[in-house]
C-alpha positions in Angstrom: -12.9 -7.4 -96.4 -15.0 -8.8 -93.8 -14.8 -12.1 -95.6 -11.2 -11.7 -96.3 -10.9 -11.2 -91.6 -13.3 -14.2 -91.4 -11.5 -16.4 -93.9 -7.9 -15.3 -92.6 -9.0 -17.1 -88.9 -9.5 -20.3 -90.8 -6.2 -20.5 -92.4 -3.1 -21.4 -90.8 -0.3 -19.2 -90.0 2.1 -21.0 -92.1 -0.2 -20.7 -95.3 -1.2 -17.0 -95.0 0.8 -15.4 -97.8 -0.2 -18.0 -99.9 -3.9 -17.0 -99.0 -3.6 -12.8 -99.7 -1.5 -13.9 -103.0 -4.4 -16.0 -104.1 -7.0 -13.3 -103.1 -5.1 -11.0 -105.0 -4.8 -12.7 -108.0 -9.0 -13.4 -108.0 -9.4 -9.9 -108.0 -7.4 -8.7 -110.4 -8.5 -11.4 -112.5 -12.6 -10.0 -111.2 -11.0 -6.5 -112.6 -9.6 -7.8 -116.1 -13.3 -9.4 -116.8 -16.0 -6.5 -115.4 -13.7 -3.5 -116.1 -14.3 -3.6 -119.9 -18.4 -4.6 -119.3 -18.7 -1.5 -117.4 -16.9 0.4 -119.6 -18.9 -1.1 -122.4 -22.4 -0.7 -120.8 -21.4 3.0 -119.9 -20.2 3.9 -123.3 -23.8 2.6 -124.7 -25.8 4.4 -122.1 -23.9 7.3 -123.2 -25.7 7.5 -126.6 -29.3 6.7 -125.4 -31.4 9.8 -124.2 -30.3 10.9 -120.2 -32.6 8.5 -118.4 -30.2 5.6 -119.0 -27.8 7.5 -117.3 -28.0 5.8 -114.4 -27.7 2.1 -115.5 -24.5 0.9 -114.8 -25.1 1.9 -111.2 -28.1 0.0 -111.5 -25.7 -2.9 -113.0 -23.5 -2.7 -110.2 -26.2 -3.0 -107.6 -27.4 -5.7 -109.1 -23.8 -7.5 -109.0 -23.3 -6.1 -104.8 -26.3 -7.9 -104.3 -25.3 -11.0 -105.5 -22.2 -10.6 -103.6 -23.8 -9.9 -100.7 -26.2 -12.8 -100.9 -22.9 -15.0 -101.3 -21.2 -13.7 -98.5 -24.6 -14.2 -96.0 -24.4 -17.8 -96.8 -21.4 -18.5 -95.3 -21.5 -20.8 -92.3 -19.4 -20.5 -89.3 -17.9 -24.2 -88.4 -19.0 -25.1 -84.8 -15.6 -25.1 -83.5 -14.4 -21.8 -84.7 -17.8 -19.8 -82.6 -17.2 -17.8 -79.5 -19.4 -19.5 -77.4 
């Protein structure tokens, strides 16, 4: 959400609706790809011993770590800084 707020400030007012529409499309594409993968991982884990039940959470935490690294690598152009 913070990345959306940051990039919204970069988009001109006339293109904001298209920008939010594109974000929604990309989010749905991500869900179409990731949901079956996560369900497959969870189904596979249910057949394993109980010690493996946390594996889907470790996979998701790795994905969140990748997303955090990507969002931290964004740099604000100098003309948008407040000081």
